[in-house]
C-alpha positions in Angstrom: -2.8 3.8 7.4 -3.9 0.5 9.1 -7.3 0.1 10.5 -8.3 -1.0 14.0 -10.7 -3.8 14.8 -13.7 -1.6 14.3 -12.3 0.0 11.1 -11.0 3.1 12.7 -7.8 4.6 11.3 -4.9 4.5 13.7 -1.1 4.6 13.2 0.6 1.2 13.4 3.6 2.4 15.4 3.5 3.2 19.1 4.9 6.7 18.8 2.6 7.6 16.0 -0.4 6.3 17.9 0.7 8.3 21.0 0.9 11.5 19.0 -2.6 10.7 17.5 -4.1 10.1 21.0 -2.5 13.4 22.2 -4.0 15.3 19.3 -7.4 13.8 20.1 -7.0 14.7 23.8 -6.1 18.3 23.0 -8.9 18.7 20.5 -6.6 19.2 17.6 -8.1 16.2 15.8 -11.7 15.0 16.2 -12.3 11.3 16.6 -15.7 10.2 15.3 -17.3 7.7 13.0 -17.7 8.9 9.4 -21.3 9.2 8.3 -22.6 7.0 5.5 -22.6 10.0 3.2 -18.9 10.7 3.9 -18.2 7.0 3.1 -19.9 7.4 -0.3 -23.0 5.4 0.7 -26.6 6.3 0.1 -28.2 7.3 3.5 -31.5 5.7 2.5 -29.8 2.4 1.7 -27.9 2.5 5.0 -31.1 3.1 7.0 -32.7 0.1 5.2 -29.7 -2.0 6.0 -29.9 -1.2 9.7 -33.6 -2.2 9.7 -33.0 -5.5 7.8 -31.1 -7.3 10.6 -33.7 -6.5 13.2 -36.5 -7.6 10.9 -34.8 -10.9 10.2 -34.2 -11.5 13.9 -37.9 -10.9 14.7 -39.0 -13.3 11.9 -36.8 -16.2 12.9 -38.0 -18.7 15.5 -35.8 -19.5 18.5 -35.2 -23.0 17.0 -34.0 -21.6 13.7 -31.7 -19.0 15.3 -30.2 -21.9 17.4 -29.6 -24.0 14.2 -27.9 -21.0 12.5 -25.7 -20.4 15.6 -24.8 -24.1 15.9 -23.8 -24.2 12.2 -21.7 -21.0 12.6 -19.9 -22.4 15.7 -19.1 -25.7 14.0 -17.7 -23.8 10.9 -15.6 -21.6 13.2 -14.2 -24.7 15.0 -13.5 -26.6 11.8 -11.0 -24.0 10.7 -8.7 -24.6 13.7 
C-alpha cells in the first residue's frame, strides 16, 4: 500500500481511500501513529534520537544555523 507524505498508509485509488476514511469515521479502523516498538525500534534509542536534534540546535550559534540553512537552500535550488 502506498504511503502518504508523513509515511501513513493510505490506498492510492479514490474509492479505496474513501472506504478507508469511512472505516476510520465509523470506528471500524483506528488511525494512529505506530509506536517505535511496533516499528521494531528500540524505545531508548528513539528517545535519544528525539533529544539529539534539540541538543544540536541549542549548541549551534545563530550564525552557524544561518550558514547551514543557506547551504541547504542553495543545494535545493541547484537541482532545478
